[in-house]
Every structure is written in structure tokens, then in C-alpha cells.
VEXDREN-2710 file (C-alpha; in Angstrom, 1 decimal):
% VEXDREN-2710
k/r/px/py/pz
1/MET/0.0/0.0/0.0
2/VAL/2.9/2.3/0.6
3/ALA/4.1/1.9/-2.9
4/PHE/0.6/2.7/-4.2
5/ALA/0.5/5.9/-2.1
6/LEU/4.0/6.9/-3.2
7/CYS/3.1/6.5/-6.9
8/ASP/0.0/8.7/-6.4
9/VAL/2.0/11.3/-4.5
10/LEU/4.5/11.4/-7.4
11/LEU/1.8/11.8/-10.0
12/VAL/0.2/14.6/-7.9
13/GLY/3.5/16.3/-7.7
14/LEU/4.1/16.0/-11.4
15/LEU/0.5/17.3/-12.1
16/ILE/1.1/20.3/-9.9
17/TYR/4.4/21.0/-11.4
18/GLU/3.0/21.0/-15.0
19/TYR/0.0/23.0/-13.9
20/THR/2.1/25.8/-12.4
21/LYS/4.3/25.9/-15.5
22/GLY/1.3/26.3/-17.7
23/LYS/1.9/23.1/-19.6
24/ASN/-0.4/20.3/-20.6
25/TYR/-1.1/18.4/-17.4
26/TYR/-4.0/16.2/-18.6
27/THR/-1.8/13.1/-19.1
28/TYR/-0.9/13.2/-15.4
29/LEU/-4.5/13.7/-14.5
30/VAL/-5.7/10.7/-16.5
31/SER/-2.8/8.6/-15.2
32/LEU/-3.6/9.6/-11.6
33/PHE/-7.3/8.8/-12.1
34/ILE/-6.6/5.3/-13.6
35/CYS/-3.9/4.5/-11.0
36/SER/-6.1/5.6/-8.1
37/ILE/-9.0/3.4/-9.2
38/PHE/-6.7/0.3/-9.4
39/HIS/-4.6/1.2/-6.3
40/TYR/-7.5/1.8/-3.9
41/ALA/-9.7/-1.1/-5.3
42/PHE/-6.8/-3.6/-5.0
43/PRO/-7.4/-4.5/-1.3
44/TRP/-11.2/-4.9/-1.6
45/VAL/-12.0/-6.2/-5.1
46/PRO/-10.5/-9.7/-4.8
47/GLY/-12.6/-10.6/-1.8
48/SER/-15.9/-9.2/-3.2
49/ALA/-18.7/-11.5/-4.4
50/ILE/-18.7/-9.9/-7.9
51/TRP/-15.0/-10.7/-8.4
52/GLN/-15.3/-14.2/-7.0
53/GLY/-18.2/-14.9/-9.4
54/PHE/-16.2/-13.5/-12.3
55/ALA/-13.1/-15.5/-11.4
56/LYS/-15.2/-18.7/-11.1
57/GLY/-16.8/-18.1/-14.5
58/VAL/-13.3/-17.6/-16.1
59/VAL/-11.9/-20.8/-14.5
60/ASP/-15.0/-22.8/-15.5
61/TRP/-14.7/-21.5/-19.1
62/LEU/-11.0/-22.3/-19.3
63/PHE/-11.2/-25.7/-17.7
END
């Protein structure tokens, strides 16, 4: 979890730096949004019923 937070802090820092320089910061904003979704969903999604059902369906389909 520390690595996830460090990555997000780095992206926020880059976003602020580009914003203050008046440059295009949208790439960092999109990256932060995508990474935040995956970073903060990581601890909860694998144990959820939706994910378990999806994983069971994939395993049944493969085997």
C-alpha cells in the first residue's frame, strides 16, 4: 500500500508542477485517475462477491 501511495503522490507532484508551469497536465491527471482506481480497489475487489463470481466463471470457461 505504501508503494501505491508513493506512486499517487509522485503523480500529484508532477501534475502540480506541470499546472504551475502552464503546460499540458492532462496526461498526469488521466494517469492519476486510472492508477487511483486500481490502487484503492486492489485491497477490496479480490474478496468481493462480484470478483469471485467473475473468477469462477473464467476458471469454468477455461477448464
